[in-house]
C-alpha positions as CSV (number, residue, x, y, z in Angstrom):
1,X,0.0,0.0,0.0
2,X,1.5,3.3,-1.0
3,X,1.7,6.1,1.6
4,X,-1.0,8.7,1.4
5,X,-0.1,12.1,0.1
6,X,-0.6,14.9,2.6
7,X,-1.5,18.5,1.6
8,X,-0.9,21.7,3.6
9,X,-2.1,25.0,2.3
10,X,-1.1,28.3,3.9
11,X,-2.6,31.4,2.2
12,X,-0.9,33.8,4.6
13,X,2.5,32.5,3.5
14,X,1.3,31.8,0.0
15,X,2.6,28.3,0.3
16,X,1.4,24.9,-0.8
17,X,3.2,21.9,0.9
18,X,2.8,18.4,-0.5
19,X,4.3,15.5,1.5
20,X,4.7,11.8,0.8
21,X,6.6,8.9,2.3
22,X,8.0,6.8,-0.5
23,X,9.5,3.3,0.0
24,X,12.9,4.3,-1.3
25,X,16.2,5.3,0.4
26,X,17.0,9.1,0.3
27,X,20.0,8.6,-2.0
28,X,17.8,6.9,-4.6
29,X,15.0,9.4,-4.3
30,X,17.5,12.2,-4.8
31,X,18.9,10.6,-7.9
32,X,15.4,10.2,-9.2
33,X,14.9,13.9,-8.8
34,X,18.3,15.1,-10.1
35,X,19.2,12.9,-13.0
36,X,17.6,13.8,-16.4
37,X,17.4,10.1,-17.5
38,X,15.3,9.4,-14.4
39,X,13.1,12.5,-14.0
40,X,11.9,12.3,-17.6
41,X,10.3,9.0,-16.7
42,X,8.1,10.2,-13.9
43,X,7.8,14.0,-13.7
44,X,4.3,15.4,-14.3
45,X,0.8,13.9,-14.1
46,X,-0.2,10.5,-15.5
47,X,-0.6,10.2,-19.2
48,X,1.8,13.2,-19.8
49,X,5.3,13.0,-21.2
50,X,8.2,15.1,-19.9
51,X,11.0,16.1,-22.2
52,X,14.2,17.4,-20.5
53,X,16.2,19.8,-22.7
54,X,18.8,20.8,-20.1
55,X,19.4,19.9,-16.5
56,X,22.4,21.3,-14.6
57,X,21.9,20.6,-10.9
58,X,24.0,23.2,-9.2
59,X,23.5,26.7,-7.8
60,X,22.6,29.0,-10.8
61,X,22.2,25.9,-13.0
62,X,19.2,25.6,-15.3
63,X,16.6,22.9,-15.8
64,X,14.5,23.3,-19.0
65,X,11.7,20.9,-19.7
66,X,8.3,20.6,-21.3
67,X,5.1,18.7,-20.5
68,X,2.7,17.4,-23.1
69,X,-0.4,15.2,-22.8
70,X,-0.1,11.8,-24.4
71,X,-3.4,12.3,-26.4
72,X,-2.0,15.6,-27.8
73,X,-4.9,17.5,-26.2
74,X,-3.8,21.1,-25.4
75,X,-0.5,22.8,-26.1
76,X,2.9,21.7,-24.9
77,X,3.9,23.5,-21.7
78,X,7.5,24.8,-21.5
79,X,9.0,25.4,-18.1
80,X,12.3,26.8,-16.9
81,X,13.8,26.3,-13.4
82,X,16.9,27.9,-11.9
83,X,18.6,26.2,-9.0
84,X,19.3,28.3,-5.9
85,X,20.4,25.7,-3.4
86,X,21.7,22.2,-3.9
87,X,22.6,20.2,-0.8
88,X,22.9,16.5,-1.7
89,X,21.0,14.4,-0.6
90,X,18.7,16.5,1.5
91,X,17.6,19.8,-0.1
92,X,16.8,21.3,-3.5
93,X,15.7,24.9,-3.9
94,X,14.8,26.4,-7.3
95,X,12.6,28.9,-9.0
96,X,10.2,27.3,-11.5
97,X,8.5,29.4,-14.2
98,X,6.5,28.9,-17.3
99,X,8.4,29.9,-20.5
100,X,8.0,30.2,-24.2
101,X,9.7,27.9,-26.7
102,X,12.8,30.1,-26.6
103,X,12.9,29.7,-22.8
104,X,12.0,33.3,-22.1
105,X,10.2,33.3,-18.7
106,X,6.5,34.2,-18.7
107,X,5.9,37.2,-16.5
108,X,4.5,36.6,-13.0
109,X,4.6,32.8,-13.4
110,X,7.6,32.3,-11.1
111,X,7.3,29.9,-8.1
112,X,9.9,29.3,-5.4
113,X,10.1,25.5,-4.9
114,X,11.9,23.7,-2.0
115,X,12.2,19.9,-2.1
116,X,13.2,18.2,1.1
117,X,14.4,14.6,1.3
118,X,14.2,13.2,4.9
119,X,15.0,9.6,6.0
120,X,11.9,7.9,7.4
121,X,11.3,4.5,9.0
122,X,9.8,3.1,5.8
123,X,11.7,5.0,3.2
124,X,12.0,8.7,2.5
125,X,9.7,11.6,3.4
126,X,9.5,13.9,0.4
127,X,8.2,17.4,0.9
128,X,7.6,19.9,-1.9
129,X,7.0,23.4,-0.6
130,X,5.9,25.9,-3.3
131,X,5.7,29.6,-2.6
132,X,3.5,31.6,-5.0
133,X,3.6,35.3,-5.9
134,X,0.2,35.8,-4.4
135,X,-2.6,34.0,-2.5
136,X,-4.7,34.2,-5.7
137,X,-1.9,32.5,-7.7
138,X,-1.9,29.7,-5.0
139,X,-5.7,29.3,-5.3
140,X,-5.5,29.2,-9.1
141,X,-2.8,26.5,-9.1
142,X,-4.9,24.4,-6.7
143,X,-8.0,24.8,-8.9
144,X,-6.0,23.8,-12.0
145,X,-5.0,20.5,-10.4
146,X,-1.5,21.1,-9.1
147,X,-2.1,18.8,-6.1
148,X,-3.4,16.0,-8.3
149,X,-0.5,16.5,-10.7
150,X,2.1,16.1,-7.9
151,X,0.2,13.1,-6.4
152,X,0.4,11.4,-9.8
153,X,4.1,12.3,-10.1
154,X,4.8,10.8,-6.7
155,X,3.1,7.6,-7.8
156,X,5.1,7.5,-11.0
157,X,8.4,8.2,-9.1
158,X,7.8,5.3,-6.7
159,X,6.7,2.9,-9.4
160,X,9.6,3.8,-11.7
161,X,12.4,3.6,-9.1
162,X,11.0,0.4,-7.6
163,X,11.1,-1.2,-11.1
164,X,14.6,0.2,-11.7
165,X,16.0,-1.4,-8.5
166,X,13.9,-4.6,-8.5
167,X,10.8,-3.9,-6.5
168,X,10.1,-3.4,-2.8
169,X,12.4,-5.0,-0.2
170,X,12.1,-5.6,3.5
171,X,14.6,-3.8,5.8
172,X,16.5,-4.6,9.0
173,X,18.2,-1.9,11.0
174,X,22.0,-2.3,11.6
175,X,23.7,-1.2,14.9
176,X,24.5,2.3,13.6
177,X,21.0,2.9,12.3
178,X,21.6,2.0,8.6
179,X,18.6,0.4,6.9
180,X,19.7,-2.8,5.2
181,X,17.3,-3.9,2.4
182,X,16.9,-7.6,1.7
183,X,14.8,-10.2,-0.1
184,X,13.9,-13.5,1.6
185,X,12.9,-16.6,-0.2
186,X,13.0,-20.4,0.1
187,X,13.0,-22.9,3.0
188,X,15.9,-24.6,4.9
189,X,19.0,-23.4,6.7
190,X,19.6,-19.6,6.2
191,X,22.2,-18.4,3.8
192,X,23.1,-14.7,3.3
193,X,24.4,-13.6,-0.1
194,X,27.2,-11.0,0.0
195,X,27.8,-9.1,-3.2
196,X,31.0,-8.1,-4.8
197,X,32.2,-4.5,-5.6
198,X,29.8,-2.2,-7.4
199,X,27.0,-4.8,-7.3
200,X,23.7,-5.0,-5.5
201,X,21.3,-7.8,-4.8
202,X,20.2,-8.0,-8.4
203,X,23.5,-9.6,-9.5
204,X,22.7,-12.7,-7.4
205,X,19.0,-12.8,-8.1
206,X,19.2,-15.9,-10.2
207,X,21.6,-17.6,-7.8
208,X,19.2,-16.8,-4.9
209,X,16.4,-18.4,-6.8
210,X,18.5,-21.6,-7.5
211,X,19.5,-21.9,-3.9
212,X,15.9,-21.8,-2.6
213,X,15.7,-25.6,-3.3
214,X,17.8,-26.1,-0.2
215,X,18.1,-22.8,1.7
216,X,16.2,-19.9,3.1
217,X,18.0,-17.2,1.1
218,X,18.7,-13.6,2.3
219,X,19.8,-11.6,-0.7
220,X,20.6,-8.0,0.4
221,X,21.9,-4.7,-0.8
222,X,25.1,-3.9,1.0
223,X,25.2,-0.4,2.6
224,X,25.3,2.5,0.2
225,X,23.8,0.4,-2.6
226,X,20.3,-0.2,-4.0
227,X,17.6,0.3,-1.4
228,X,20.0,0.2,1.6
229,X,20.9,3.4,3.3
230,X,24.4,4.4,4.6
231,X,25.9,6.2,7.6
232,X,29.3,7.9,7.6
233,X,32.1,7.3,8.4
234,X,32.6,3.9,6.9
235,X,34.3,1.1,8.7
236,X,34.5,-2.6,7.8
237,X,33.1,-3.4,11.2
238,X,29.9,-1.6,10.1
239,X,29.4,-4.1,7.3
240,X,30.0,-7.0,9.7
241,X,27.3,-5.5,11.9
242,X,24.9,-5.3,8.8
243,X,25.5,-9.1,8.4
244,X,24.9,-9.7,12.1
245,X,21.6,-7.8,11.9
246,X,20.5,-10.1,9.0
247,X,21.7,-13.2,11.0
248,X,19.5,-12.1,13.9
249,X,16.6,-11.7,11.5
250,X,17.3,-15.3,10.2
251,X,17.0,-16.7,13.8
252,X,20.5,-16.3,15.2
253,X,22.8,-18.2,12.8
254,X,23.4,-18.5,9.1
255,X,25.7,-19.6,6.3
256,X,27.4,-16.9,4.3
257,X,28.1,-16.9,0.6
258,X,30.5,-14.2,-0.7
259,X,31.5,-13.3,-4.2
260,X,34.9,-11.8,-5.0
261,X,35.5,-9.0,-2.4
262,X,32.2,-10.1,-0.8
263,X,34.0,-13.4,-0.1
264,X,36.6,-11.5,1.9
265,X,33.8,-9.6,3.8
266,X,32.3,-13.0,4.6
267,X,35.6,-14.1,6.0
268,X,35.7,-11.0,8.2
269,X,32.2,-11.7,9.4
270,X,32.9,-15.3,10.2
271,X,36.0,-14.3,12.1
272,X,34.2,-11.7,14.2
273,X,30.8,-13.3,14.7
274,X,31.9,-16.7,15.9
275,X,29.2,-19.4,16.0
276,X,26.6,-17.1,14.5
277,X,28.2,-18.1,11.2
278,X,27.8,-21.8,10.5
279,X,29.4,-22.3,7.0
280,X,31.2,-20.3,4.4
281,X,30.8,-20.5,0.6
282,X,33.5,-18.4,-1.1
283,X,33.7,-17.7,-4.8
284,X,37.0,-16.3,-6.0
285,X,38.3,-14.0,-3.3
286,X,40.5,-11.7,-5.4
287,X,43.8,-11.8,-3.4
288,X,47.0,-10.9,-5.2
289,X,49.7,-12.8,-3.4
290,X,52.5,-13.1,-6.0
291,X,53.6,-11.8,-9.3
292,X,50.8,-13.4,-11.3
293,X,49.3,-9.9,-11.7
294,X,50.5,-6.5,-10.8
295,X,49.4,-5.4,-7.3
296,X,46.8,-2.8,-6.6
297,X,48.4,0.7,-6.0
298,X,49.1,1.5,-2.4
299,X,47.2,4.8,-2.8
300,X,44.2,3.0,-4.4
301,X,41.6,3.8,-1.7
302,X,42.8,7.4,-1.3
303,X,42.6,7.9,-5.1
304,X,39.1,6.5,-5.2
305,X,38.0,8.8,-2.4
306,X,39.4,11.8,-4.3
307,X,37.6,10.9,-7.5
308,X,34.3,10.3,-5.7
309,X,34.6,13.5,-3.7
310,X,35.0,15.4,-7.0
311,X,31.9,13.6,-8.3
312,X,34.0,11.8,-11.0
313,X,32.0,8.6,-10.6
314,X,32.8,7.2,-14.1
315,X,36.5,7.8,-13.6
316,X,36.3,6.0,-10.2
317,X,34.7,3.0,-11.9
318,X,37.3,3.1,-14.6
319,X,40.1,3.3,-12.0
320,X,38.6,0.2,-10.3
321,X,38.4,-1.7,-13.5
322,X,41.9,-1.0,-14.6
323,X,43.8,-1.1,-11.3
324,X,41.8,-3.6,-9.2
325,X,40.5,-5.9,-12.0
326,X,43.3,-5.4,-14.4
327,X,41.0,-4.9,-17.4
328,X,42.9,-3.4,-20.4
329,X,42.0,0.2,-21.4
330,X,40.8,-0.8,-24.9
331,X,38.1,-3.0,-23.4
332,X,36.9,-0.4,-20.9
333,X,35.7,1.9,-23.7
334,X,33.3,-0.8,-24.8
335,X,32.1,-1.4,-21.2
336,X,31.2,2.2,-20.8
337,X,28.7,1.8,-23.6
338,X,26.8,-0.8,-21.7
339,X,23.9,0.3,-19.4
340,X,25.5,-1.5,-16.5
341,X,28.2,1.2,-16.4
342,X,25.7,3.8,-15.3
343,X,24.5,1.4,-12.6
344,X,28.1,1.0,-11.3
345,X,28.5,4.8,-11.3
346,X,25.7,5.1,-8.7
347,X,27.7,2.7,-6.5
348,X,31.2,4.1,-7.1
349,X,31.5,5.6,-3.6
350,X,31.3,2.1,-2.2
351,X,34.4,1.0,-4.1
352,X,36.5,2.5,-1.3
353,X,34.5,0.2,1.1
354,X,35.7,-2.9,-0.8
355,X,39.2,-1.5,-1.0
356,X,39.3,-1.2,2.8
357,X,37.9,-4.7,3.1
358,X,40.7,-6.1,0.9
359,X,43.3,-4.1,2.9
360,X,46.8,-5.2,1.9
361,X,45.8,-8.6,0.5
362,X,46.2,-7.3,-3.1
363,X,49.8,-6.2,-2.6
364,X,51.6,-9.1,-4.2
365,X,52.6,-10.4,-0.8
366,X,51.5,-13.7,1.0
367,X,48.3,-13.6,2.9
368,X,48.5,-12.7,6.6
369,X,48.4,-15.8,8.8
370,X,46.6,-14.2,11.7
371,X,43.9,-12.1,10.2
372,X,41.0,-14.6,10.1
373,X,40.1,-16.9,13.0
374,X,37.6,-19.1,11.2
375,X,36.6,-22.5,12.4
376,X,33.5,-23.4,10.4
377,X,33.2,-25.6,7.3
378,X,34.4,-23.6,4.3
379,X,33.9,-24.2,0.6
380,X,36.3,-22.3,-1.7
381,X,35.2,-22.2,-5.4
382,X,37.2,-21.1,-8.4
383,X,36.2,-21.0,-12.1
384,X,38.3,-23.3,-14.4
385,X,38.8,-20.4,-16.9
386,X,39.6,-17.7,-14.3
387,X,43.0,-16.0,-14.2
388,X,45.8,-17.7,-12.3
389,X,45.6,-15.1,-9.5
390,X,42.2,-16.6,-8.4
391,X,43.6,-20.2,-8.4
392,X,46.7,-19.0,-6.4
393,X,44.5,-17.1,-4.0
394,X,42.2,-20.1,-3.4
395,X,45.1,-22.4,-2.7
396,X,46.7,-19.9,-0.3
397,X,43.5,-19.3,1.6
398,X,42.8,-23.1,1.8
399,X,46.2,-23.5,3.5
400,X,45.2,-21.1,6.3
401,X,41.7,-22.5,7.2
402,X,41.2,-25.7,9.2
403,X,37.9,-27.0,7.8
404,X,38.2,-26.3,4.1
405,X,37.3,-28.0,0.8
406,X,38.0,-26.6,-2.7
407,X,36.2,-27.0,-6.0
408,X,37.0,-26.0,-9.5
409,X,34.0,-25.2,-11.6
410,X,34.5,-26.5,-15.2
411,X,34.2,-23.9,-17.9
412,X,33.6,-21.0,-15.5
413,X,35.3,-17.7,-14.8
414,X,34.9,-14.7,-12.5
415,X,31.4,-14.0,-13.8
416,X,29.8,-17.3,-12.6
417,X,27.4,-15.6,-10.1
418,X,25.7,-13.9,-13.0
419,X,26.5,-16.2,-15.9
420,X,26.3,-19.6,-14.3
421,X,24.2,-19.4,-11.2
422,X,22.8,-22.9,-11.7
423,X,26.3,-24.5,-11.6
424,X,27.3,-22.4,-8.6
425,X,24.1,-23.3,-6.7
426,X,24.5,-27.0,-7.5
427,X,28.1,-27.0,-6.2
428,X,27.0,-25.4,-3.0
429,X,24.0,-27.6,-2.4
430,X,25.8,-30.8,-3.3
431,X,28.6,-29.9,-0.8
432,X,26.0,-29.1,1.9
433,X,24.1,-32.4,1.4
434,X,27.2,-34.4,1.6
435,X,28.2,-32.7,4.9
436,X,24.8,-33.3,6.3
437,X,24.9,-37.0,5.4
438,X,28.4,-37.3,7.0
439,X,27.5,-35.4,10.1
């Protein structure tokens, strides 16, 4: 059930306030309001199309757009907004006016609009406060259907962004107040799926479905991604607390599956949470322990922070691809043309999180012998066609853990979670069944 839109009218202040709680995290709601590719999909009433001609979201920046009914009734309406205040992800202030086709503002049509994004228990409270030039102008806007138009727009925003990120998810609150969004499905022992860098729960969607034959699967968005919120400053311990909150939701103990850097986070969680973690399933932890590939630069995390702070999200993803994954520059150009690149840009700030999780384990030196105190059954999996570094990493890790088995997946590489979820799930389930039979 969608939250009811609330209306507050104040003729003395010439203000109309429209409020709505949407089931989306503030960061995502903000992006839906400030990215032209998003706002064109929902802005305006139902059965109207919005065309964005310019959108420069910064103080003194301009947003030019038009609204036209889908049945071509009436004339196309042109509007021009000028941003006065931009405080991501909490406040937008702009003047909004009607304009002609050449973007000349229509006299006496100016409205001062403030949009507030506030975190709420079930999502984000959105408030649009519009101040009119006169009380009569306020009355006229209400009579012309402004309230209905914004109500329709809120509906469209919520539907569009939920579809974009994969629908509504339940949430659990971590120790620092971060809302962790998750999907639960299946029956059996609990397993929590931990994503790799610049990935959310959608990457493991098919794997989650395959595992439901044997497990109750908790597939979640790591903090700062998808529908989960975030709290600064970041620490690896916070992500372990997120997993602990999910374990409590699952009944007090769970198995963990981790992919790539998510596998290293799973190791951290198992080491810190003791018997709350019952088994580990690790796919290709990306340790660099020798000269099979050049090490990640020592300033890697600092450089990522610098790029993200400068809002150079695409450059941050590119830096990750080249320095952490070792992808040649000539291939990165092709990757940028894929829609998934934009999705990774929205999560680029979390690349530093994975960099901190990896620590110095991608330095070309042997793994530390005292970092992980793990005494639960562990399955380490590697794709047959994966680079030598993954095979070397799996072997090195197996030598450090007391209850470990290793599997090589025929014909697979580092993309198995997305490209071969059935094979990965079968390997995990077969391992678990054998252990149960021998228990």
